[in-house]
N, CA, C and O of each residue as an XYZ file, in Angstrom:
524
protein
N      -5.034     12.893     19.247
C      -6.187     12.390     18.396
C      -7.864     12.411     18.303
O      -8.738     11.547     18.243
N      -7.825     13.976     18.327
C      -9.528     14.357     18.998
C      -9.393     15.612     17.546
O     -10.403     16.137     17.078
N      -8.279     15.846     17.132
C      -7.875     16.483     15.958
C      -8.165     16.121     15.100
O      -9.106     16.460     14.383
N      -7.378     15.306     14.973
C      -7.035     13.659     13.271
C      -8.582     13.174     13.489
O      -9.209     13.222     12.431
N      -9.064     12.888     14.193
C     -11.423     12.814     14.429
C     -12.295     13.038     15.233
O     -12.934     12.661     16.216
N     -12.076     13.938     14.336
C     -13.210     15.267     15.162
C     -14.641     13.925     15.016
O     -14.901     13.100     15.892
N     -15.161     14.028     14.048
C     -16.288     13.467     13.897
C     -16.472     12.202     13.993
O     -17.537     11.689     13.653
N     -15.202     11.338     14.592
C     -15.261     10.132     15.175
C     -16.759      9.564     16.042
O     -17.276     10.443     16.732
N     -17.384      8.347     16.049
C     -17.652      7.583     17.326
C     -16.773      7.184     18.013
O     -15.749      6.614     17.638
N     -17.251      7.580     19.619
C     -16.297      6.680     20.304
C     -17.232      4.823     20.553
O     -18.447      4.626     20.543
N     -16.273      3.930     20.720
C     -16.916      2.792     22.212
C     -15.657      2.562     22.806
O     -14.565      2.947     22.387
N     -15.850      2.042     23.600
C     -14.929      2.157     24.684
C     -14.861      0.721     25.419
O     -15.901      0.133     25.719
N     -13.642      0.211     25.681
C     -14.088     -1.390     26.794
C     -14.150     -0.616     28.322
O     -13.965      0.466     28.879
N     -14.412     -1.523     28.468
C     -14.324     -1.972     30.544
C     -13.535     -3.312     30.321
O     -13.466     -3.910     29.247
N     -12.811     -3.779     31.789
C     -12.677     -5.015     32.507
C     -12.677     -5.116     33.532
O     -11.737     -5.226     34.319
N     -13.748     -5.094     33.686
C     -14.816     -5.486     34.387
C     -14.227     -6.776     35.698
O     -14.666     -6.839     36.847
N     -13.553     -7.346     35.317
C     -13.079     -8.924     35.957
C     -11.345     -8.879     36.058
O     -10.583     -9.745     36.487
N     -11.018     -7.397     35.436
C      -9.629     -7.353     35.372
C      -8.741     -7.490     34.271
O      -8.826     -8.333     33.378
N      -7.823     -6.540     34.404
C      -7.288     -6.700     32.991
C      -6.932     -7.986     32.523
O      -7.086     -7.814     31.314
N      -6.609     -9.003     32.638
C      -6.444    -10.534     32.224
C      -7.706    -10.922     31.776
O      -7.728    -12.143     31.927
N      -8.761    -10.555     31.311
C      -9.298    -10.831     31.113
C     -10.789    -10.687     29.837
O     -10.800     -9.556     29.351
N     -11.496    -11.250     29.500
C     -12.228    -10.168     28.718
C     -13.079     -8.918     28.650
O     -14.020     -8.978     29.442
N     -13.024     -7.731     27.892
C     -13.338     -6.027     28.068
C     -14.895     -7.142     27.917
O     -15.351     -8.285     27.891
N     -15.127     -5.803     27.860
C     -17.057     -5.505     27.591
C     -16.782     -4.054     27.112
O     -15.796     -3.330     27.250
N     -18.305     -3.820     26.338
C     -17.646     -2.475     25.117
C     -18.693     -1.605     25.620
O     -19.670     -2.165     26.116
N     -18.679     -0.891     25.598
C     -19.742      0.201     25.774
C     -19.557      1.495     24.946
O     -18.488      2.026     24.645
N     -20.777      1.885     24.646
C     -21.421      3.469     23.691
C     -21.397      4.291     24.767
O     -20.580      5.193     24.954
N     -22.491      3.911     25.631
C     -22.928      4.478     25.924
C     -24.361      5.744     25.799
O     -24.829      6.608     26.539
N     -24.671      5.172     24.308
C     -25.036      6.329     23.590
C     -26.801      6.665     23.690
O     -27.535      7.460     23.103
N     -26.965      5.873     24.488
C     -28.555      6.092     24.823
C     -28.665      7.960     25.618
O     -29.516      8.826     25.413
N     -27.930      7.979     26.153
C     -27.222      9.352     27.073
C     -26.478      9.839     27.238
O     -26.340      9.875     28.461
N     -25.386     10.597     26.553
C     -24.940     11.311     27.021
C     -24.101     12.644     27.770
O     -24.131     13.659     27.074
N     -23.610     12.735     28.641
C     -23.550     14.377     29.480
C     -23.456     14.909     28.408
O     -22.753     14.579     27.453
N     -24.398     16.045     28.550
C     -23.643     17.526     28.239
C     -22.233     17.488     27.105
O     -22.237     17.381     25.878
N     -20.935     17.641     28.194
C     -19.975     18.350     27.693
C     -19.348     16.955     26.708
O     -18.128     16.964     26.540
N     -20.118     15.823     26.092
C     -19.063     14.867     25.450
C     -20.885     15.001     23.634
O     -22.068     15.065     23.303
N     -19.457     14.946     23.309
C     -19.694     16.483     21.292
C     -21.180     15.004     20.931
O     -20.780     14.312     21.868
N     -22.031     14.412     20.529
C     -23.035     13.964     20.137
C     -22.894     13.288     18.973
O     -23.209     14.167     18.171
N     -22.490     11.779     17.966
C     -22.171     11.964     16.377
C     -23.316     10.906     16.651
O     -23.525     10.197     17.635
N     -24.276     11.097     14.925
C     -25.220     10.492     15.368
C     -24.976     10.094     13.758
O     -24.538     10.635     12.743
N     -25.580      8.705     14.201
C     -24.835      6.884     12.836
C     -26.417      6.480     12.862
O     -26.898      6.782     13.955
N     -27.001      6.115     12.318
C     -27.371      5.734     11.696
C     -27.202      3.744     11.406
O     -26.991      3.243     10.302
N     -27.297      3.303     12.144
C     -26.703      1.488     11.818
C     -27.654      1.057     11.751
O     -28.691      1.709     11.630
N     -27.509     -1.275     11.863
C     -28.583     -1.426     11.029
C     -29.707     -1.500     12.605
O     -30.861     -1.735     12.249
N     -29.571     -1.341     14.294
C     -30.211     -1.369     14.815
C     -30.708      0.199     15.094
O     -30.853      0.495     16.280
N     -31.017      1.364     13.961
C     -31.298      2.350     14.142
C     -30.176      3.851     14.692
O     -29.043      3.877     15.173
N     -30.866      4.616     14.439
C     -30.542      5.563     14.995
C     -29.966      5.974     16.198
O     -30.812      6.088     17.085
N     -29.137      6.165     16.449
C     -28.106      6.904     17.600
C     -27.199      7.244     17.840
O     -26.301      6.899     17.072
N     -26.842      8.061     18.941
C     -26.099      8.582     19.401
C     -24.236      8.769     19.816
O     -24.191      8.518     21.020
N     -23.269      8.982     19.489
C     -22.187      7.486     20.009
C     -21.435      8.871     20.496
O     -21.088      9.881     19.883
N     -21.340      8.461     21.874
C     -19.910      9.801     22.216
C     -19.315     10.884     20.477
O     -19.534     10.549     19.313
N     -18.659     11.995     20.912
C     -17.490     12.249     19.505
C     -16.088     12.201     20.507
O     -15.729     12.090     21.679
N     -15.524     12.395     18.926
C     -13.977     12.292     19.776
C     -13.912     13.453     20.794
O     -14.712     13.194     21.694
N     -13.398     14.413     20.976
C     -13.058     14.671     21.877
C     -11.833     14.909     22.787
O     -11.368     13.910     23.336
N     -11.398     15.805     22.960
C     -11.015     15.728     24.763
C     -12.159     15.232     25.869
O     -12.439     14.040     25.993
N     -12.475     15.762     26.267
C     -14.122     15.722     27.009
C     -14.771     14.296     27.382
O     -14.987     13.585     28.364
N     -15.010     14.330     25.493
C     -15.515     12.880     25.638
C     -14.584     11.937     26.379
O     -14.882     11.758     27.560
N     -13.690     11.402     25.995
C     -11.509     10.908     26.363
C     -11.635     10.949     28.220
O     -11.319     10.015     28.957
N     -12.055     11.982     28.557
C     -11.653     12.013     30.281
C     -12.836     11.607     30.403
O     -12.854     10.591     31.098
N     -13.812     11.910     30.065
C     -14.879     11.791     30.528
C     -15.806      9.796     31.215
O     -16.513      9.305     32.095
N     -14.661      9.307     29.343
C     -14.975      7.928     30.024
C     -13.873      7.390     30.721
O     -14.132      6.250     31.107
N     -12.958      7.700     30.971
C     -11.482      6.923     31.327
C     -11.786      7.014     33.070
O     -11.785      6.030     33.810
N     -11.993      8.181     33.427
C     -12.648      8.828     34.705
C     -14.064      7.907     35.244
O     -14.734      7.679     36.251
N     -13.998      7.693     34.292
C     -15.911      6.234     34.767
C     -15.171      5.122     34.602
O     -16.043      4.309     34.909
N     -14.067      4.356     34.309
C     -13.438      3.486     34.240
C     -13.025      2.797     32.437
O     -12.305      1.982     31.861
N     -13.471      3.234     32.334
C     -12.692      2.815     30.794
C     -11.236      3.015     30.342
O     -10.604      4.070     30.299
N     -10.649      1.165     29.857
C      -9.446      1.629     29.665
C      -8.599      1.418     28.144
O      -7.415      1.586     27.854
N      -9.798      0.968     27.330
C      -9.312      1.718     25.499
C      -9.772      2.042     25.292
O     -10.774      2.234     25.981
N      -9.545      2.807     23.342
C     -10.840      4.328     23.229
C     -10.832      3.418     21.543
O      -9.791      2.916     21.118
N     -12.007      3.356     20.857
C     -12.139      2.239     19.732
C     -13.499      2.624     18.788
O     -14.621      2.561     19.291
N     -13.305      3.012     17.430
C     -13.656      2.864     16.410
C     -13.896      3.096     15.736
O     -13.211      4.023     15.302
N     -15.157      2.607     14.727
C     -14.498      2.149     13.474
C     -14.564      3.380     12.366
O     -15.049      3.356     11.235
N     -13.847      4.573     13.143
C     -13.893      5.373     11.962
C     -14.313      5.787     10.078
O     -13.882      5.647      8.933
N     -15.528      6.401     10.930
C     -16.443      5.876      9.346
C     -15.881      7.383      8.389
O     -14.784      7.912      8.564
N     -16.668      7.740      7.642
C     -16.798      8.414      6.548
C     -17.273      9.433      7.091
O     -18.250      9.122      7.772
N     -16.950     10.988      7.129
C     -18.670     12.393      7.956
C     -19.310     11.833      6.527
O     -20.385     11.354      6.889
N     -19.237     11.703      5.531
C     -20.298     11.389      4.367
C     -20.974      9.979      4.311
O     -21.900      9.969      3.500
N     -20.769      8.773      4.953
C     -21.573      8.036      4.742
C     -21.303      7.167      6.785
O     -20.118      6.901      6.984
N     -21.966      6.927      7.636
C     -21.486      5.980      8.715
C     -21.567      4.513      8.009
O     -21.418      3.391      8.493
N     -21.863      4.948      6.666
C     -21.820      2.765      6.572
C     -20.132      2.822      5.883
O     -19.565      1.737      5.751
N     -19.470      3.962      5.512
C     -18.224      3.583      4.519
C     -16.337      4.039      6.061
O     -15.965      4.980      6.763
N     -16.013      3.053      5.829
C     -14.415      3.642      6.211
C     -14.053      4.610      6.060
O     -14.095      4.978      4.886
N     -13.536      5.529      6.995
C     -12.808      6.809      6.817
C     -11.394      6.679      7.281
O     -10.735      7.709      7.422
N     -10.811      5.399      7.556
C      -9.881      4.962      7.909
C      -9.063      3.739      8.263
O      -8.178      4.341      8.869
N      -8.990      3.483      8.277
C      -8.726      1.636      8.142
C      -7.010      1.950      8.573
O      -6.342      2.961      8.359
N      -6.583      0.505      9.337
C      -4.780      0.251      9.349
C      -5.446     -1.111      9.294
O      -6.426     -1.747      9.682
N      -4.307     -1.181      8.565
C      -3.976     -2.954      8.544
C      -2.622     -3.459      9.066
O      -1.580     -3.212      8.461
N      -2.656     -4.091     10.072
C      -1.279     -5.044     10.505
C      -0.966     -5.497     10.775
O      -1.172     -6.267     11.713
N       0.112     -5.249      9.817
C       0.926     -6.852      9.549
C       1.901     -7.087     10.736
O       2.523     -6.147     11.231
N       2.048     -8.668     11.288
C       3.106     -9.334     12.149
C       2.680    -10.604     12.082
O       1.657    -11.270     11.922
N       4.455    -10.747     12.358
C       5.650    -11.949     11.887
C       4.220    -13.156     12.913
O       3.884    -12.648     13.983
N       3.587    -14.413     12.612
C       3.009    -15.475     13.069
C       3.189    -16.562     12.815
O       3.133    -16.743     11.599
N       3.426    -17.593     13.478
C       3.524    -18.804     13.158
C       5.049    -19.147     12.986
O       5.398    -20.237     12.532
N       5.847    -18.280     13.324
C       7.626    -18.642     13.266
C       8.083    -18.166     11.799
O       8.987    -18.713     11.167
N       7.394    -17.163     11.385
C       7.378    -16.539     10.095
C       8.464    -15.455     10.811
O       8.195    -14.982     11.915
N       9.863    -15.055     10.012
C      11.007    -14.557      9.938
C      10.881    -12.485      9.856
O       9.939    -12.522      9.065
N      11.038    -11.425      9.999
C      11.373    -10.200      9.682
C      11.468    -10.480      8.301
O      11.314     -9.337      7.872
N      11.615    -11.200      7.282
C      11.926    -10.945      6.061
C      11.022    -11.584      4.912
O      11.070    -11.624      3.682
N      10.170    -12.065      5.916
C       8.523    -12.508      5.236
C       7.662    -11.289      5.707
O       7.108    -10.654      4.809
N       7.505    -10.943      6.803
C       7.082     -9.821      6.731
C       7.174     -8.572      6.176
O       6.167     -7.921      5.896
N       9.139     -7.879      5.853
C       8.921     -6.816      4.940
C       8.663     -7.020      3.429
O       8.464     -6.089      2.648
N       8.692     -8.736      2.989
C       8.162     -9.505      1.864
C       6.113     -8.283      1.638
O       5.831     -7.304      0.947
N       5.529     -8.883      2.346
C       4.172     -9.032      2.790
C       4.152     -7.339      2.217
O       3.633     -6.951      1.170
N       4.758     -6.636      3.073
C       4.667     -5.006      3.270
C       4.613     -4.694      1.461
O       3.817     -3.979      0.853
N       6.131     -5.779      0.747
C       5.987     -4.876     -0.219
C       4.877     -4.934     -1.426
O       4.639     -4.003     -2.195
N       4.318     -6.078     -1.430
C       2.660     -6.734     -2.280
C       2.622     -5.349     -1.395
O       3.248     -4.310     -1.607
N       1.916     -5.579     -0.591
C       0.839     -4.198     -0.183
C       1.109     -2.964     -0.553
O       0.139     -2.246     -0.793
N       2.151     -2.533     -0.662
C       2.478     -1.717     -1.214
C       1.905     -0.972     -2.785
O       1.264      0.046     -3.046
N       2.605     -2.240     -3.729
C       2.378     -2.323     -4.816
C       0.890     -2.800     -5.104
O       0.484     -2.922     -6.260
N       0.307     -2.993     -4.285
C      -1.752     -3.447     -4.544
C      -2.014     -1.959     -4.587
O      -2.827     -1.455     -5.362
N      -0.974     -0.985     -3.341
C      -2.270      0.336     -3.202
C      -1.746      1.651     -4.326
O      -2.445      2.462     -4.935
N      -0.202      1.473     -4.306
C      -0.047      1.671     -5.777
C      -0.501      1.734     -6.942
O      -0.159      2.599     -7.748
N      -1.805      0.300     -7.303
C      -2.084      0.304     -8.170
C      -3.527      0.979     -7.952
O      -4.193      1.213     -8.961
N      -4.039      1.301     -6.703
C      -5.458      1.736     -6.308
C      -5.568      2.652     -7.529
O      -4.682      3.002     -8.308
N      -7.351      3.068     -7.499
C      -7.386      4.361     -8.313
C      -7.219      6.025     -7.593
O      -7.114      6.541     -6.480
N      -7.276      6.420     -9.027
C      -6.602      7.627     -7.904
C      -7.416      8.543     -6.942
O      -7.147      9.277     -5.991
N      -8.635      8.131     -7.688
C     -10.181      8.928     -6.616
C     -10.101      8.074     -5.027
O     -10.513      8.505     -3.950
N      -9.541      6.961     -5.259
C      -9.697      6.018     -3.905
C      -8.395      6.729     -2.784
O      -7.584      7.639     -2.956
N      -8.773      5.529     -1.250
C      -8.203      6.116     -0.718
C      -6.728      6.431     -0.131
O      -6.275      5.292     -0.020
N      -5.885      7.169      0.235
C      -5.095      7.905      0.179
C      -3.495      6.668      1.083
O      -2.842      6.982      2.079
N      -3.399      5.770      0.509
C      -2.988      4.907      1.454
C      -0.984      6.088      1.717
O      -0.536      6.997      1.018
N      -0.128      5.115      3.565
C       0.274      5.972      4.103
C       0.701      4.981      4.772
O       0.499      4.840      5.978
N       1.792      3.631      3.529
C       2.260      2.564      4.341
C       3.270      2.688      5.435
O       4.258      3.321      5.065
N       3.313      2.305      6.576
C       4.238      1.985      7.997
C       4.544      1.341      8.115
O       3.926      0.309      7.854
N       6.001      1.323      8.707
C       6.685      0.131      9.297
C       7.908      0.510     10.540
O       9.033      1.004     10.620
N       6.405     -0.331     11.771
C       7.642     -0.088     13.450
C       8.527     -1.438     13.166
O       8.276     -2.449     12.510
N       9.592     -1.061     13.883
C      10.344     -1.400     13.504
C      11.144     -1.316     15.662
O      11.504     -0.211     16.069
N      11.235     -2.334     16.449
C      11.866     -2.894     16.831
C       9.794     -2.907     18.017
O       9.783     -3.062     19.238
N       9.525     -2.867     17.845
C       7.809     -2.769     19.293
C       7.379     -4.287     18.423
O       7.721     -4.589     17.279
N       6.651     -4.971     19.243
C       6.019     -5.651     19.071
C       4.753     -5.128     19.766
O       4.502     -4.666     20.878
N       3.670     -5.542     18.015
C       2.517     -5.438     18.373
C       1.443     -6.265     18.711
O       0.365     -5.772     19.044
């Protein structure tokens, strides 16, 4: 993960009341350990140093009790713009697999119509696993 997203700012989820409860999120961007590379991000609340995606970062936060690792994976040139996105389709409300396949085909066609200079899509279908 760290090799693919070296400049991604991370946020970690904790389940203080147990895994069945709602998570709390923390980036601890006020003070970072020296072994955690910072990612400088300007948000609506000001400038912050978030933990950067690296093996040391993930190990540090997992050892401190983090259960989940999250990031908005901004563009390296613009923290307000997404650098990577995942669109997850799953059947809900009794929808069958055929409806999911149709939705994915519509998405594939739409992505094929994008400008050549735009993002590069990589549609994927996960079979046999629940998302």
